[in-house]
C-alpha positions, 0 to 999 in steps of 0.5 A: 653211452655217450656221455659218462657220470662225471668230469673225473669219469670223461677224463679217467677214459681219456686221461691215458690215450689223449696225455700228448694232446692236452694241455697239462692244467695249470695251477691258480698260483701258476697263473696269478689272481690276475689271469684270465684263466683264474679269473674265469676258474673263481666265476666258474666256483662262485658262491652257488658252486661253492654252497650247491653241494650243501643245498642240492647235488654237485654242480659238477655232475655232467649234463647226461647226469643231471637230466636224468636226476631231473626226471627221477626227481620229477617223477620218482620223488613227486610220486612217492611224495603224493602217495605217502600224504595220501597213505597218511591222510587215509591213516588219520581219517578214521580219528577224526570221522570217529569224533565227527560223528561216525562213533554217533552214527555206528554206536560205537564206544571209545574200545572199539575204535581201538580195536579198529587201530589194532585190527588196521595194525594186524592188516598192515603188518601181515603184508609189508613182507610178502610184498618186499619179497613180489617187488622182486620179481613183479614191477614194483610200477604194478604191486605198489600202485595197484596197492594205492588203488584198491585201499582208495578203494576201500576207502570209498567203502568206508563212507558206506558202512553201517556197522561196526563190523563192516569198519573193521573188515574194510579196516583190515584190507585198507591196512593190507594195502597199505602195507605195500607202499613204505618198504617198497618205495624205500626199496625203489628209491635207494634201488636209483639213488646213490651215496650221497643222493639218497638222504636228502630225497628220502627224508623228503619223502619222510616229511610228507607225513609230517605234512599230511598231519598238518593238514589234516586236519584244515582239510578234513575240517573243511570238508566235513563243515561245507559238505556234511549234508551234501547229496545225503551224506554225512560230514563224517563220510564226507571224511572219507570221500575226500582221503579217496579222492586224492589216494587214487589220481595218486595210484593211478599215475604210480603206474606212468611214474614209477620205475621199477628197478635199474635192471627191469625198467620200462620208464617212459621218462627215462631212455636206455642210456639213462637206465644205462646211466641209472645202472652204471652209478649204482655199479659204482657206488657198490651197489649189487644189481637185482636178480643175483640171487633166488629167494628161497629158504637158503636166501631166507637163512642166508639173510637171517644170519646178516647181523643187519637184520638184528641189528637193523630194526631193534636200532628203528625202534629206538627210533620211534621209542626215543621220540614223545609223540604218542600223545599230544603233551605239548596241547594237553598241557597248553590246555591244562594251563589255560591256554585259549582254544585257538593257542591249543590248536595253533602253537603245536603246530609250530613242532611240525614245521621245525620237524620239516625242517630238521627232517629236510636240513638232515637229508641236506646235510649228511649228502652233503661235503661235510658229513659225504654220506655217513649217517650216524653222525647226524642221527647223534646230532638229531637224537641229543636235541629230543634227549635235552627235550627229554630230559627238561620234560621228565624234570617238569619243574621248570620255566615256563619259556624253558618248557617251550623250548623243549617241546619244539626241541624233541621233535628235532629227532623227526629228521632221524627216520629219513636219515636211518632208512637211506642209511639201509641201502649203504649197511646192505648194498653187498645184497639187493634182496636184502634190503627190501626184506629188511626195511619191511622187518623194522618197520613190522617189529616198531609197529609190534612193539610200539603197540605196547610201548605206547600203552604201557609208558604213554599213560593217557592218566598221566596227562600232561606230565607224562613222566614214565613217557618222557623218562623213557624217550631220554633212554632210548634216545640214550640207546640209539646214539650209542646203537648208531655207533655200534653201526657204523663199527659193524658197517667200517667191519664189513667194509673192510672185510670185504676189501680183504675179501676182494684182494684175497679174490683178486690175488686168487685170480693173479695166481691162475693166471700165472700159473697158466702162462707157466703152464704155457712156458714149460709147454713151449720149453719142452717141444720147441725151445729152439723156436721159442729163443724170448720164451727161453730168454725169460726163463734163462735171465729170470727163472725164478720170477717166472716159476719154471727153473727145474723145465732148464 
């Protein structure tokens, strides 16, 4: 490597050798306020330098590291966001198609739409664990884009179905192929960015799901209105075609933009020095590299015995259960109160806008010098906002203005999932493969639990009040706040144990080295004492320190 990863690294690599050549650093207090050097320092550390670490990355990073991160953001992050946008668009198109003529064309009833969702979930759940295991053995740049291309093909085929059974099969395949995307991409992002860079990228990635939900209705309504009847396809068929047109290019660019892992990357946009820089950065951040363990029965047993396997998935269910989006409660309340169709359609989009702002701001804040990569404080703060909204709506009999505020406040927790998954990488720094496995497990557990939770708590017959749903959201919000503290305690305990083990290993290495020196001294004193005056002097003067007093 020709450049180090930070200014501190540059000083550390030369400080001991060139102290006699470099002038001592002069502090501003010695220089005085009017000294030219102090004016230069002020210019360098102006307003932007002060706020930049709170918005993006530390401006004091070396030029090589800045260039490296720019490339990652341009290629990896943009690809990840585009793919996640298309994934969520694909998930939403089935409901839009159902109300846009597919129900009549395929002679469907309401229960069959529910079965369709269950079939998709089955494929989505089944595929995740194999995907995160395979991605450590196959290149992610082959596995993930191929899965994207296949779900795009299945989405195209959905436009040609003539029976419900055909659509069942395709929805299962779409779920199966989409299952690889989310856990693998979260896994890959966590394998390239460091603790102070990760959360803002993961939350940006996560907010594309919110953007997809915001724009899917407009995008697909435009496709239905403007393309319906063209080329012999009905409007609902064009919804699938448009989704496929977006998903296919997103998958194809993945073959070039997905950089694999730092240990095996061959991305065209990263040089050999930049790949080495990536590995050095992660090693300095305490991340264990890929390939130091093998997926076998013993590996799975070791993963299952770790607290992360049990605690983190349960926490992710708390996150989902505390976020009251299982029903369009705001829109249903507006409709019940007699607001116009325009207001019913537009005002709830403010919730999505709040979600995007909260997600991005939370990621920036937790990576900033204020929190320094600590996640639990941000999680507690966001959950507190949603808790307030859920409590107000559970009470329900409140002023209308307060009810509006409460509906918007319920979206404060939208930033929690991105922060939570960014935290995963830091909680499992010691095991590369385990990170992907637990990410998939958490996502699977949340999907399975949410299936019965939504039906049991957010019942349509209770609309628009949803008293049980808002009470449950408030309770799970408190549970998640406490859970974040528990995870923080476990994290600190794990790091303390790792420090003790590190010191123990260092001490063992020192004892081994001392024993070897003692053995050499004893042998030298016994065999050639007259030719080893240095050893003899050391033993005579400091026998206890060397532990060879018995030789004299």
